[in-house]
PAZAPA-4460 file (N, C-alpha, C; in steps of 0.05 Angstrom, whole numbers, plus 32768, in hexadecimal, padded with zeros to 4 digits):
% residues 283
    n_x    n_y    n_z   ca_x   ca_y   ca_z    c_x    c_y    c_z   seq   type   mol
   7F0B   7C5D   81A2   7EE6   7C5F   81A7   7EE5   7C5E   818C     1      M     A
   7EEF   7C6B   8176   7EE8   7C73   815E   7EE3   7C50   8153     2      G     A
   7EF9   7C41   8153   7EF8   7C23   814F   7EE3   7C16   8150     3      A     A
   7EE4   7C14   8165   7ED1   7C0B   817D   7EA8   7C0C   8167     4      V     A
   7EAC   7C29   816E   7E91   7C31   8162   7E8B   7C30   8147     5      S     A
   7EA5   7C39   8135   7EA1   7C2B   8117   7E9C   7C18   810F     6      N     A
   7EA7   7C00   811F   7EA2   7BE1   810E   7E84   7BD5   8117     7      Q     A
   7E84   7BE8   812C   7E6A   7BDE   813A   7E56   7BE9   812D     8      T     A
   7E54   7BFF   8124   7E44   7C09   8114   7E3A   7BFC   80FA     9      G     A
   7E57   7BFE   80F0   7E59   7BED   80CA   7E51   7BC6   80D0    10      A     A
   7E4F   7BB7   80EA   7E44   7BA8   80E9   7E25   7BB0   80EB    11      A     A
   7E1A   7BC0   80FE   7E00   7BC8   80FD   7DEA   7BD0   80DA    12      V     A
   7DFE   7BE0   80CE   7DF9   7BE5   80BA   7DF4   7BCD   80A9    13      G     A
   7E0C   7BB4   80A6   7E0E   7B99   8098   7DEF   7B8D   80A0    14      A     A
   7DE0   7B90   80B5   7DBF   7B7F   80B4   7DB7   7B96   80A6    15      T     A
   7DB2   7BAB   809B   7D9C   7BB5   808D   7DA1   7BB1   8074    16      A     A
   7DBF   7BA6   8066   7DC0   7B95   8052   7DA4   7B90   803A    17      F     A
   7DA2   7B78   8042   7D89   7B6C   803A   7D79   7B79   802C    18      P     A
   7D6F   7B90   8039   7D59   7BA0   803A   7D5E   7BAF   8025    19      A     A
   7D74   7BC6   802A   7D79   7BDA   801E   7D94   7BDC   8014    20      I     A
   7DA8   7BC4   8010   7DBE   7BC9   8007   7DD1   7BE1   8010    21      G     A
   7DE9   7BD6   8008   7DFA   7BEE   8015   7DFA   7C0D   800C    22      P     A
   7DED   7C14   7FF1   7DE4   7C29   7FEB   7DD1   7C3C   7FF5    23      V     A
   7DBF   7C25   8004   7DAA   7C32   8016   7DBA   7C37   8030    24      G     A
   7DBE   7C30   803C   7DCD   7C2D   8054   7DE1   7C47   8054    25      V     A
   7DF1   7C44   8042   7E06   7C5C   8041   7DFD   7C81   803C    26      V     A
   7DE2   7C71   802C   7DCB   7C91   8027   7DC8   7C9A   8042    27      A     A
   7DB6   7C83   8050   7DAB   7C8D   8069   7DBD   7C91   807C    28      V     A
   7DD9   7C87   8083   7DF0   7C90   8090   7DF1   7CB0   808E    29      R     A
   7DF9   7CB4   8071   7E02   7CD3   8068   7DEC   7CE7   8071    30      Q     A
   7DD5   7CE4   806D   7DC0   7CEE   8077   7DBA   7CF6   8095    31      L     A
   7DBF   7CE1   80A4   7DC1   7CE1   80C2   7DD2   7CF5   80CA    32      V     A
   7DEF   7CE8   80C0   7E02   7CF9   80D2   7E00   7D17   80CB    33      V     A
   7DF9   7D1F   80B2   7DF2   7D3F   80A7   7DD7   7D42   80BE    34      A     A
   7DBC   7D3C   80BF   7DB0   7D3D   80D2   7DB6   7D49   80EC    35      A     A
   7DCE   7D39   80F9   7DD3   7D37   8114   7DEF   7D4D   8117    36      V     A
   7E00   7D50   8108   7E13   7D61   8106   7E14   7D7B   8107    37      L     A
   7E05   7D7B   80E8   7E01   7D9E   80E7   7DEE   7DAB   80F1    38      V     A
   7DD1   7DA6   8103   7DC3   7DB7   8117   7DD7   7DB6   812D    39      P     A
   7DEA   7DA6   8131   7DF8   7DA6   8151   7E13   7DB8   814E    40      A     A
   7E18   7DBA   8139   7E32   7DC7   8132   7E31   7DE5   812C    41      V     A
   7E19   7DE1   811A   7E11   7DFD   810B   7E28   7E0B   80FA    42      R     A
   7E2F   7DF9   80E5   7E4A   7E0A   80D9   7E3E   7E22   80D1    43      P     A
   7E53   7E34   80C7   7E46   7E4E   80BA   7E5E   7E4A   809B    44      S     A
   7E4F   7E53   8085   7E58   7E57   806C   7E63   7E6D   806A    45      L     A
   7E66   7E78   8074   7E70   7E98   806C   7E8E   7E98   8075    46      R     A
   7E94   7EA8   805A   7EB9   7EB3   8068   7EC4   7E93   805F    47      G     A
   7EBD   7E7C   8062   7ED2   7E66   8052   7EDC   7E73   8041    48      L     A
   7F01   7E67   8031   7F0A   7E72   8021   7F0F   7E55   800F    49      R     A
   7F0F   7E59   7FFA   7F14   7E44   7FE0   7F26   7E22   7FED    50      C     A
   7F3F   7E39   7FF5   7F49   7E20   8005   7F41   7E12   801E    51      D     A
   7F29   7E16   8020   7F23   7E0F   8039   7F05   7DFA   8032    52      Q     A
   7EFE   7E01   801E   7EE1   7DF2   8010   7EED   7DDA   7FFB    53      W     A
   7F05   7DDD   7FF0   7F0D   7DCA   7FE5   7F17   7DA6   7FF8    54      L     A
   7F1D   7DAF   800C   7F22   7D97   8022   7F06   7D92   8027    55      P     A
   7EF2   7DA5   8030   7EDD   7D9A   8036   7ECE   7D90   8025    56      V     A
   7ECA   7D92   8009   7EC2   7D83   7FF7   7ECE   7D69   7FF5    57      L     A
   7EE8   7D6D   7FF8   7EEF   7D56   7FEE   7EE8   7D38   8008    58      G     A
   7EE9   7D49   801C   7EDB   7D33   8035   7EBC   7D2D   802E    59      L     A
   7EB6   7D3C   8023   7E96   7D38   8021   7E96   7D1A   800A    60      A     A
   7EAA   7D1D   7FF4   7EA4   7D08   7FE1   7EB4   7CEA   7FED    61      V     A
   7EC7   7CFA   7FFE   7ED1   7CE0   8006   7EBF   7CCE   8016    62      V     A
   7EB0   7CDF   802F   7E9D   7CC1   803B   7E8F   7CBF   8029    63      F     A
   7E86   7CC5   8016   7E76   7CAE   8006   7E83   7C97   7FF7    64      G     A
   7E9B   7C98   7FEE   7EA8   7C83   7FDB   7EB0   7C72   7FF8    65      V     A
   7EBB   7C87   8010   7EC6   7C6F   8023   7EAC   7C5E   8023    66      M     A
   7E9C   7C65   8031   7E88   7C52   803E   7E7D   7C3C   802A    67      N     A
   7E76   7C49   8016   7E6B   7C3B   7FFE   7E7D   7C24   7FF4    68      L     A
   7E9A   7C2C   7FF8   7EA7   7C14   7FF1   7EAD   7C03   8002    69      G     A
   7EAD   7C08   8017   7EA5   7BF3   8035   7E94   7BDC   8032    70      L     A
   7E7C   7BF2   8030   7E62   7BE1   803E   7E5D   7BCD   801B    71      Y     A
   7E6B   7BD9   8009   7E61   7BC6   7FF2   7E73   7BAC   7FF6    72      G     A
   7E8C   7BB1   7FFF   7EA1   7BA0   8007   7E99   7B88   801B    73      A     A
   7E8C   7B97   802C   7E7A   7B88   804B   7E6A   7B76   803F    74      I     A
   7E58   7B7E   802D   7E44   7B6D   801A   7E4B   7B54   8015    75      E     A
   7E65   7B56   8002   7E76   7B48   7FF4   7E87   7B2E   8003    76      R     A
   7E98   7B37   8011   7EA9   7B2F   801E   7EA7   7B26   803E    77      I     A
   7E99   7B3A   804D   7E9B   7B3D   806C   7E9E   7B4D   807A    78      G     A
   7E9F   7B54   808E   7EAB   7B70   809F   7EC6   7B6E   80A6    79      L     A
   7ECE   7B5A   80B1   7EEA   7B5D   80BB   7F02   7B57   809C    80      G     A
   7EFF   7B49   808E   7F0E   7B4C   8070   7F08   7B66   8064    81      L     A
   7EF6   7B74   8061   7EED   7B8B   8054   7F00   7BA6   8066    82      A     A
   7EF9   7BA5   8083   7EFD   7BBF   808E   7F2B   7BB5   8091    83      V     A
   7F30   7B98   808E   7F4B   7B95   808F   7F55   7BA3   8077    84      T     A
   7F42   7B9C   8067   7F50   7BA9   8042   7F4D   7BC2   8042    85      L     A
   7F3D   7BCD   8051   7F3E   7BF0   8052   7F50   7BFD   8067    86      E     A
   7F54   7BE6   8074   7F69   7BF7   8088   7F8A   7BF7   8075    87      F     A
   7F89   7BEF   806C   7FA0   7BF5   804E   7FAB   7C13   804F    88      V     A
   7F8E   7C20   8056   7F95   7C39   804B   7F97   7C53   8059    89      G     A
   7F91   7C4A   8075   7F9E   7C57   808B   7FBB   7C4B   808A    90      P     A
   7FC2   7C3A   808E   7FDE   7C2D   8092   7FF2   7C36   807C    91      L     A
   7FE0   7C3F   8066   7FF6   7C4D   8046   8001   7C64   8055    92      A     A
   7FEF   7C79   8068   7FF6   7C8E   806F   8007   7C96   8080    93      V     A
   8001   7C79   8098   8017   7C74   80AF   8033   7C71   80A2    94      A     A
   803B   7C5E   8083   804F   7C5E   807A   805F   7C73   8076    95      V     A
   804E   7C7B   8065   804F   7C9B   8055   805C   7CAA   806D    96      V     A
   8051   7CAF   807D   8052   7CC5   8096   8069   7CC1   80A2    97      D     A
   807C   7CA1   80AA   8083   7C9B   80B7   80A3   7CA5   80AA    98      S     A
   80AA   7CA5   8091   80C0   7CA3   8085   80E2   7C93   8088    99      R     A
   80D0   7C7C   8092   80E7   7C6C   809F   80E7   7C57   808F   100      R     A
   80FE   7C43   8093   810F   7C28   8085   80F4   7C1C   808A   101      S     A
   80EE   7C1D   80AD   80D1   7C0C   80BB   80B8   7C13   80AC   102      G     A
   80B5   7C1E   8099   80A0   7C25   8081   809D   7C11   8070   103      G     A
   80B3   7C0C   8068   80BA   7BFA   8057   80AF   7BDC   805A   104      L     A
   80B0   7BDA   8073   80AE   7BAE   807B   8093   7BAE   807F   105      L     A
   808A   7BD0   808F   8070   7BCD   8093   805F   7BCB   8079   106      A     A
   805B   7BD6   8065   8050   7BDF   804F   8052   7BB4   8044   107      A     A
   8075   7BA7   8046   806B   7B8E   803C   8059   7B7E   8049   108      V     A
   8063   7B7D   8062   804F   7B6D   807A   802E   7B72   806F   109      L     A
   8029   7B89   8069   8007   7B95   8063   8007   7B83   8049   110      A     A
   8018   7B89   803D   8014   7B7F   8012   800D   7B61   801F   111      G     A
   8021   7B55   802C   801E   7B31   8034   8008   7B2C   8042   112      V     A
   8000   7B3C   8054   7FE4   7B3D   8066   7FCC   7B3B   804F   113      G     A
   7FCC   7B4C   803C   7FB9   7B4A   8032   7FAF   7B36   8017   114      V     A
   7FD0   7B34   800B   7FCC   7B17   8000   7FBF   7B04   8006   115      V     A
   7FC8   7B02   8029   7FC0   7AE8   8036   7FA4   7AE6   803B   116      V     A
   7F9A   7B03   8048   7F81   7B05   804D   7F63   7AFF   8036   117      L     A
   7F79   7B10   8017   7F63   7B03   8004   7F63   7AE4   7FF7   118      T     A
   7F7F   7ADC   7FF6   7F80   7AC2   7FEC   7F78   7AC1   7FC8   119      D     A
   7F89   7AD7   7FC1   7F80   7ADD   7FA7   7F7C   7AB7   7F93   120      P     A
   7F72   7AC1   7F80   7F69   7AA3   7F79   7F48   7AA3   7F6C   121      G     A
   7F47   7A91   7F56   7F2D   7A94   7F43   7F0D   7A97   7F56   122      P     A
   7F10   7A94   7F6A   7EF7   7A93   7F82   7EFB   7AAA   7F8A   123      T     A
   7F0E   7ABE   7F8F   7F12   7AD1   7F94   7EF6   7AEC   7F92   124      S     A
   7EF1   7AF6   7F9F   7EDC   7B0B   7F96   7EE7   7B26   7F8F   125      D     A
   7EEC   7B2A   7F7B   7F01   7B40   7F75   7EEF   7B5C   7F71   126      L     A
   7ED7   7B5C   7F73   7ECC   7B72   7F73   7EC9   7B7A   7F92   127      L     A
   7EC0   7B69   7FA3   7EC8   7B71   7FC0   7EE5   7B7B   7FC5   128      G     A
   7EF8   7B73   7FBA   7F12   7B77   7FC9   7F1B   7B8D   7FC2   129      I     A
   7F0D   7B96   7FA9   7F14   7BB3   7F95   7F01   7BBF   7FA7   130      A     A
   7EEC   7BBD   7FAC   7ED7   7BD6   7FBC   7EE5   7BDC   7FDA   131      M     A
   7EF8   7BC6   7FE4   7EFB   7BC8   8006   7F21   7BD4   7FFF   132      A     A
   7F27   7BD5   7FE3   7F40   7BE4   7FDD   7F3B   7BFE   7FD9   133      L     A
   7F21   7C05   7FD0   7F18   7C20   7FC8   7F14   7C2F   7FE0   134      T     A
   7F04   7C1C   7FEF   7F02   7C2C   800C   7F23   7C33   8016   135      A     A
   7F2F   7C20   8016   7F47   7C29   8025   7F54   7C3E   8019   136      A     A
   7F54   7C4A   7FF9   7F5F   7C64   7FF1   7F51   7C7B   7FFC   137      A     A
   7F34   7C71   8003   7F23   7C8A   8006   7F2B   7C90   8023   138      A     A
   7F32   7C78   8038   7F37   7C79   8054   7F56   7C87   8053   139      W     A
   7F5C   7C8A   8042   7F7D   7C9E   8044   7F7D   7CB5   803B   140      A     A
   7F69   7CBF   802E   7F62   7CD3   8024   7F56   7CDF   803B   141      A     A
   7F3D   7CD6   8049   7F35   7CDD   805A   7F42   7CEC   8078   142      Y     A
   7F5D   7CD3   8081   7F6E   7CE5   808E   7F79   7CFF   8090   143      I     A
   7F80   7CF7   806C   7F90   7D20   8069   7F7A   7D30   806A   144      V     A
   7F66   7D30   805F   7F53   7D40   805F   7F43   7D4E   8075   145      L     A
   7F47   7D2C   808C   7F33   7D3A   80A3   7F40   7D4B   80B2   146      N     A
   7F61   7D44   80AE   7F7B   7D56   80C2   7F7B   7D67   80BA   147      R     A
   7F73   7D6C   8099   7F82   7D89   808D   7F63   7DA1   8093   148      T     A
   7F42   7D95   8098   7F34   7DA0   809D   7F2F   7DA4   80B8   149      V     A
   7F41   7D93   80C3   7F40   7D9B   80E8   7F4A   7DB3   80EA   150      G     A
   7F65   7DBC   80DD   7F74   7DD0   80E7   7F6B   7DE6   80D9   151      R     A
   7F59   7DE5   80C5   7F57   7E01   80B8   7F44   7E03   80C8   152      Q     A
   7F2C   7DF8   80D3   7F11   7E03   80DF   7F11   7DF5   80F1   153      M     A
   7EFA   7E0C   8108   7EFB   7E03   811F   7EE8   7DED   812B   154      P     A
   7EE6   7DE3   813F   7ED1   7DCE   8147   7ED5   7DB5   8139   155      G     A
   7EB4   7DB6   8132   7EB4   7D9F   8114   7E9C   7DB0   8106   156      L     A
   7EAE   7DC6   80F7   7E9A   7DD5   80EA   7EA3   7DC2   80CD   157      T     A
   7EB9   7DC1   80C5   7EC1   7DAE   80A9   7EB2   7D98   80A8   158      G     A
   7EAF   7D79   80C6   7EAC   7D73   80BE   7E88   7D74   80B5   159      T     A
   7E7A   7D8B   80CA   7E62   7D89   80BB   7E60   7D9A   80A4   160      A     A
   7E71   7DA1   8092   7E69   7DAD   8080   7E6C   7D92   806D   161      L     A
   7E83   7D89   8074   7E87   7D70   805E   7E70   7D5A   8061   162      A     A
   7E5E   7D54   8073   7E49   7D45   807C   7E33   7D4F   8064   163      S     A
   7E2F   7D6E   8075   7E13   7D7C   805E   7E19   7D73   8044   164      L     A
   7E2F   7D77   8034   7E3E   7D71   801B   7E36   7D52   8015   165      M     A
   7E41   7D47   8021   7E39   7D2D   8022   7E21   7D20   801C   166      S     A
   7E0F   7D29   802E   7DF4   7D24   802E   7DDF   7D31   801E   167      A     A
   7DE6   7D4A   800F   7DE3   7D50   7FF5   7DE4   7D3F   7FDF   168      G     A
   7DFF   7D35   7FDE   7E09   7D22   7FC7   7DF4   7D0D   7FC8   169      L     A
   7DF0   7D03   7FE5   7DE3   7CE8   7FE7   7DC2   7CE7   7FE4   170      W     A
   7DB8   7CF8   7FE6   7D99   7CFB   7FEA   7D89   7CF8   7FD5   171      L     A
   7D92   7D02   7FB5   7D8A   7CF7   7FA4   7D90   7CD9   7FA1   172      P     A
   7DA7   7CD6   7FA5   7DAA   7CB2   7FA1   7D95   7CA7   7FAB   173      V     A
   7D96   7CA9   7FCE   7D86   7CA1   7FDD   7D67   7C9E   7FD9   174      G     A
   7D66   7CAF   7FCB   7D41   7CB4   7FC1   7D36   7C9D   7FA6   175      L     A
   7D46   7CA3   7F98   7D4C   7C8A   7F84   7D4F   7C6D   7F88   176      V     A
   7D65   7C72   7F95   7D6E   7C55   7F9C   7D4E   7C46   7FB2   177      W     A
   7D46   7C53   7FC4   7D2A   7C4F   7FD4   7D11   7C49   7FC9   178      F     A
   7D07   7C5D   7FAE   7CF4   7C55   7FA2   7CF2   7C34   7F8F   179      V     A
   7D12   7C30   7F90   7D14   7C13   7F77   7D19   7C07   7F8E   180      V     A
   7D24   7C09   7FA8   7D23   7BF7   7FC2   7D16   7C00   7FE0   181      H     A
   7CF9   7BFE   7FD7   7CED   7C0C   7FF1   7CF9   7BFF   8005   182      P     A
   7D00   7C13   801C   7D12   7C02   8039   7CFB   7BFE   804D   183      P     A
   7CFE   7BEF   8061   7CF2   7BE2   8078   7CF8   7BFC   808F   184      T     A
   7CE2   7BF7   80A0   7CF0   7C0F   80B0   7D02   7C06   80C6   185      I     A
   7D03   7BED   80C8   7D1D   7BDE   80E2   7D3B   7BEA   80CA   186      E     A
   7D36   7BE5   80AE   7D49   7BE0   80A3   7D57   7C02   80A3   187      A     A
   7D48   7C17   809F   7D52   7C36   809E   7D5A   7C36   80B9   188      V     A
   7D4F   7C31   80D0   7D53   7C2C   80E8   7D76   7C22   80F4   189      L     A
   7D76   7C0F   80E7   7D94   7BFF   80E9   7DA3   7C14   80D7   190      L     A
   7DA4   7C1C   80C4   7DB4   7C28   80B5   7DB4   7C4A   80C3   191      A     A
   7DA4   7C52   80CF   7DA2   7C6D   80DD   7DBA   7C68   80F8   192      A     A
   7DBC   7C4E   8109   7DCA   7C42   8118   7DDD   7C47   8111   193      A     A
   7DE3   7C45   80F2   7DFE   7C39   80EA   7E0F   7C4F   80E4   194      C     A
   7DF5   7C62   80DF   7E02   7C89   80DE   7E15   7C90   80F5   195      G     A
   7DFE   7C8A   8109   7E14   7C97   8128   7E1C   7C87   8130   196      V     A
   7E23   7C6B   812C   7E38   7C5D   8130   7E52   7C65   812D   197      L     A
   7E4E   7C5E   8107   7E68   7C5F   80FA   7E6B   7C6E   80EC   198      A     A
   7E5E   7C8B   80F1   7E6C   7CA1   80D8   7E65   7CB9   80F2   199      S     A
   7E51   7CBA   810A   7E4E   7CD5   8117   7E6B   7CD7   812D   200      L     A
   7E60   7CC0   8135   7E79   7CB8   814E   7E9B   7CB6   8140   201      V     A
   7E9D   7CA5   8134   7EB9   7CAE   812C   7EC2   7CC6   811B   202      P     A
   7EAB   7CCB   8111   7EB5   7CF0   80FE   7EBF   7D00   8115   203      Y     A
   7EB3   7D02   8129   7EBC   7D0E   813F   7ED1   7D06   814C   204      V     A
   7ED4   7CF0   8157   7EF1   7CF0   8169   7F00   7CE5   8151   205      V     A
   7F03   7CE8   813E   7F16   7CE2   812C   7F21   7CFF   8121   206      D     A
   7F10   7D15   8121   7F0F   7D31   811D   7F29   7D36   8135   207      L     A
   7F1B   7D30   8151   7F2C   7D3A   8167   7F42   7D2F   8166   208      L     A
   7F4B   7D15   815E   7F62   7D05   8164   7F6F   7D0B   8152   209      A     A
   7F71   7D1C   8136   7F80   7D27   8127   7F82   7D43   8131   210      L     A
   7F74   7D4B   813D   7F87   7D67   8147   7F9C   7D66   815E   211      R     A
   7F9E   7D51   8169   7FB0   7D45   817E   7FC8   7D31   816C   212      R     A
   7FC4   7D2A   8156   7FDD   7D1A   8152   7FDD   7D1A   813A   213      V     A
   7FFF   7D14   812F   7FFF   7D0F   810A   7FF0   7CFD   8101   214      S     A
   7FF4   7D00   80E1   7FDB   7CF4   80D7   7FE8   7CD2   80D2   215      A     A
   7FFF   7CD0   80D7   800E   7CB6   80D4   8003   7CA3   80F0   216      G     A
   8007   7CB7   810D   8002   7CAC   8128   7FE5   7CA5   8121   217      S     A
   7FD8   7CB2   811C   7FB9   7CA9   811A   7FB0   7C95   8106   218      F     A
   7FBA   7C91   80EB   7FBB   7C84   80E0   7FC7   7C62   80F3   219      A     A
   7FD7   7C5F   80FD   7FE9   7C4E   810C   7FD2   7C46   8120   220      A     A
   7FC7   7C54   812E   7FB5   7C4D   8143   7F98   7C43   813D   221      L     A
   7F94   7C47   8123   7F80   7C3C   811B   7F7D   7C17   8110   222      T     A
   7F98   7C13   8120   7F99   7BF3   8119   7F8A   7BE0   8125   223      S     A
   7F78   7BE8   813C   7F6A   7BDE   8148   7F4F   7BD7   8133   224      A     A
   7F4C   7BE8   8120   7F33   7BDE   810F   7F2E   7BCA   8105   225      N     A
   7F3F   7BB8   80F7   7F3D   7B9F   80EF   7F2C   7B88   8106   226      P     A
   7F40   7B8C   8119   7F3B   7B73   8129   7F22   7B78   8138   227      V     A
   7F1B   7B95   8141   7EFF   7B97   8148   7EE5   7B96   8133   228      V     A
   7EF0   7B91   8118   7EDE   7B91   8101   7ED4   7B70   8109   229      A     A
   7EF0   7B63   8107   7EEA   7B46   8105   7ED9   7B3E   811E   230      A     A
   7EE2   7B4D   813A   7ED2   7B40   814A   7EAE   7B47   8149   231      L     A
   7EAF   7B63   8145   7E93   7B6E   8139   7E89   7B5B   8125   232      A     A
   7E9A   7B50   8114   7E84   7B3E   80F8   7E80   7B24   810B   233      G     A
   7E95   7B20   8118   7E8C   7B01   812C   7E76   7B04   813C   234      L     A
   7E72   7B18   8150   7E62   7B1E   815F   7E42   7B25   815B   235      V     A
   7E41   7B33   813E   7E32   7B47   8135   7E1E   7B38   811F   236      L     A
   7E2D   7B2B   8119   7E29   7B1E   80FA   7E2E   7AFF   80F4   237      L     A
   7E3A   7AFA   810A   7E44   7ADE   8109   7E53   7AD3   80F8   238      D     A
   7E69   7AE5   80E5   7E71   7ADD   80DD   7E97   7AD9   80E6   239      E     A
   7E9B   7ABE   80E3   7EB4   7AAD   80E7   7ECF   7AB4   80CF   240      R     A
   7EE0   7ABE   80DD   7EF5   7ABB   80CC   7F0B   7AA1   80D3   241      L     A
   7F17   7A96   80BC   7F29   7A86   80BC   7F40   7A8D   80C7   242      G     A
   7F57   7A79   80C8   7F70   7A7F   80D9   7F7B   7A8B   80C6   243      L     A
   7F73   7A89   80AF   7F8A   7A93   8092   7F84   7AB2   808E   244      Q     A
   7F6C   7ABD   80A0   7F5F   7AD6   8098   7F6D   7ADA   80B2   245      A     A
   7F70   7AD9   80C7   7F7A   7AE6   80E7   7F98   7AE3   80DF   246      W     A
   7FA4   7AD1   80CC   7FB9   7ADE   80CE   7FC7   7AF0   80BB   247      V     A
   7FB5   7AF4   809F   7FAF   7B0F   8097   7FAC   7B28   80A2   248      G     A
   7F93   7B20   80B8   7F97   7B44   80C4   7FAA   7B45   80DC   249      I     A
   7FB8   7B33   80E2   7FCE   7B32   80F4   7FE8   7B41   80E2   250      A     A
   7FE4   7B34   80D4   8002   7B42   80BC   7FFC   7B5F   80BD   251      L     A
   7FE8   7B6D   80B4   7FDD   7B80   80AD   7FDC   7B93   80C1   252      V     A
   7FD3   7B8D   80DF   7FDA   7BA0   80F5   7FF5   7B9B   80FE   253      V     A
   7FFE   7B88   80F8   801D   7B86   8103   8031   7B9F   80F7   254      T     A
   802E   7B9B   80D6   8034   7BB3   80C6   803A   7BCC   80D7   255      G     A
   801B   7BCD   80DA   800B   7BEB   80E7   801C   7BF4   8103   256      N     A
   8019   7BE1   8112   8028   7BE5   812A   8044   7BE0   8127   257      L     A
   8056   7BDD   810C   8075   7BE2   8110   8070   7C04   8109   258      L     A
   805D   7C0C   80FA   8067   7C27   80F7   805A   7C34   8113   259      V     A
   804B   7C2E   811A   8042   7C3D   8139   8060   7C3F   8144   260      T     A
   8068   7C2A   8150   807C   7C22   8162   8091   7C33   814F   261      M     A
   809E   7C32   8141   80B2   7C45   8136   80AB   7C69   8139   262      R     A
   8097   7C6E   8133   808E   7C86   8132   8084   7C98   8144   263      G     A
   8079   7C89   8166   8078   7C93   8176   8085   7CAC   8188   264      L     A
   809E   7CAB   8189   80AF   7CB7   8192   80C6   7CC2   818B   265      G     A
   80C7   7CBF   8164   80DB   7CC8   815B   80FB   7CCB   8160   266      G     A
   810A   7CD6   8155   8126   7CD0   815A   8131   7CE6   8173   267      P     A
   8141   7CD6   8188   8149   7CE8   8199   8145   7D0F   8198   268      P     A
   814F   7D13   8181   8150   7D35   817D   813A   7D3E   817B   269      S     A
   812D   7D31   8161   8109   7D36   8162   80F6   7D38   817D   270      L     A
   80FD   7D24   818B   80F3   7D28   81AC   80FC   7D3B   81BB   271      R     A
   810E   7D41   81BE   8126   7D5A   81CA   8113   7D76   81C1   272      S     A
   810B   7D78   81A4   8103   7D8E   819C   80EA   7D93   81A3   273      A     A
   80DB   7D7F   819F   80C2   7D7C   81A4   80BA   7D7F   81BB   274      R     A
   80CE   7D73   81D2   80CB   7D7E   81EC   80D6   7DA2   81F5   275      A     A
   80E4   7DAA   81ED   80ED   7DC3   81E5   80DC   7DD2   81E1   276      G     A
   80D2   7DCD   81C2   80B7   7DE1   81BA   80A0   7DDD   81D3   277      T     A
   8097   7DBF   81E3   807A   7DC2   81F4   8089   7DD5   8205   278      G     A
   80A7   7DD9   820F   80A7   7DE0   822C   809F   7E05   822A   279      R     A
   80A9   7E0C   820C   80B1   7E26   81FD   808A   7E30   8201   280      S     A
   8078   7E1D   81F4   8062   7E27   81F7   8058   7E2C   8214   281      A     A
   8056   7E0D   8224   8059   7E11   823A   805A   7E30   824A   282      A     A
   8075   7E3D   8244   807F   7E4F   8258   8071   7E6E   8242   283      R     A
***
C-alpha cells in the first residue's frame, strides 16, 4: 500500500515540476502533511524527554532531505531510475540487519545493479545520481528513526510532531521560492495531492508496519518500490526504460529479496524461541 501510494504521488508531483520545480513541490508537500496530520493527531508537546525530541527532530530533517533529493533526481534522471537508486538505502538497512553471509551477496548484486542502471560515463548525469544516493541515505535514516519514534511515542504523535517541525523549516523556504517562482493553481493542487499520496499515506502505514516487523524486514519489503516507480513513470509520465535499466532494477530487487528470504524465518532455534515467547505472552 505504501509503495503504490508513494510512487503514484511522486509521479503526480513530477507533473508540477515545470511550474514550481522540485523545491516548490517539496515545500507544498511538507506543509500539506502537517496541515492534515497535526489537527488529526493533536500531539502534546508536554512531558517529552530529550531522548524523544532528538529522533523527532532528526526525522523532521530527514523528511526534507529525502524528498528534495528524490525529486531533484526525478527531474534529472526520471522516476524509475531515481527510486531504484534511492532504494539502496533500505537495502543497506536490510543487509546490516540480516548480519548473515547472504547480506554480502545482496550488497554485491545491488552494487552491480547500480552500475548497470547508471551506466557511468561522460554522458551520465552525475548530479542526478548524487541526489538519488543522498535520498537513499536519508531513506535509511528514516527507517531507523521512524522505528525509534514509533516505539517511544503512542499513536502517530512522533510522526505528527516531525511533520510540524519539517513544515516550520520549509515554510520560509517556500515563501521565498514562490515569490521568485509564482505558482499556478494547478501546480499547487498537484503538489498537494503529492503530499497526501507520497507523504501522508506512506508515513502512516510505514509507522504502523515498523511497529510490527523489524527494520530489516521492513526495508526488505520495500523491494516493490523500484518496480512500482518504473510502472508509475511509464503510465503517468510516459518514461520508457530500456533493457539495461530493467536489468539494473532486477539486480537491485534480487539483492533485496535475497535478504528477505534469508531473514523471514531465522535459524530454527530463534524461531523456537520466538514461538515460546509468543505462547508465554498469550498465557
